[in-house]
N, C-alpha and C positions, 0 to 999 in steps of 0.2 A: 638192713640198714640202719638200724635203732642204735648202734655204737659210732655212728659216724661223728667224728671230731669238727667241732664248729670252731672257727678261727677268724677272729675280724679282720680287717685290712691292717689296722696298726698292729697286731700282735705277729701278723705275717709279714711284715716289713722289718719288725725288730729281729725275728727269727733269720730272716734272709740275710740282712745286715750283720749278725753275729756270726752266721755259716760262712759268709765272703770273707768276714775278717780272719776267720779261724782258717780259710784255705789259703788265703794270701800270707798272712802274717803268723799263723801258729796260734796255739793257745796262750802263751803267756803273753804275746804283744798284744792279743786281743782283750785279755783280762788287764793288762797295763791301762790299756786307751778307756777301757770302761770304766777303772778306778780313778783315774785322770779328771774324764770326765763328771763322775760324780762328787768329786773333790771339788772341781770349778764351781759346780751346782751350788755346792754347800757354801763356798766362800760368797757367792753371788747372793745368796739368801740371807746371809749374815751381814752382808753389806747393806741390802736393801733395808732390812730391820732395823739396823743401826740409824741410817739415813731417816727412816721414820721416827726414830726415837728422839733425835735430836733437832728434827724439824720443829720450827714455832708454830706451824699450822697443826701438827699432831697434838700439841696441848688444847687445842678447840675441840671440845665434846658436844657443842651443841652448834646446831649450824646458824640460828640467830645470833649468835656471838661472832661468827665470821665476818671480818670486815669487807669482804668482797661480795658477801650477800647482803651485807647491810648497804652496799654502794649500789646494787641491783635495785633495791628496792626504796632508794634515796626519793623523798616527795619532790625534789626541784629537778634533777637531771638523770634517775636512774631509769634503766631501760624497762622495769616492771613497776614503774611509779604507782599505777593504780593500786598496789597493795598486793600481800601473799593469796587473797582471795579474787583477785582481778580475772577478767576473761583471758588476758594475755598470758599470765603466768599459771591459769588452769589448764590451758590449751598446749602449753610447751612443757609444763613440769608434772602434768599428772598422766598416769596410763589408766587406758579403758580395756578391759577384759571383757572377751566375747566366747561364749561356751561352743566350743567345736567339740565336745565330747560325742555327739550324735554320728558324726561320720566314723570315729574309731568303732562305736557300739555297732553299726553298721557292717563295719569289715569283720568283727569278731562273729557276728551272728551270722555271716556268710562262711564262716569257718577258716578265715585267713589268719594265720599266726604273725604276730606283730612282736618285733623286739622294740623294748623300750628300755 
């Protein structure tokens, strides 16, 4: 059983979708449907990139220059008025990481094969 084919759920769904399209519509219609989907995806990507390039906020390269961020930290009425290093901003905006690799090491030591 060493040569068994490994297939993910996504690959299986793609393959069955293609097979169903082939059975129902034949190869040419299925190929045209895939081509039109790829064309639509390309047009959508192009539109998103153009919208980003033409956006006013796209020109802001530093977060501290963003007017919305400045409004958040406004000393008089900003939500985070205590400043960038205050308790509220630290609690809301900073991420804390915890090392959880011990469980993975224990599984590997027990002989479990993991897909990562």
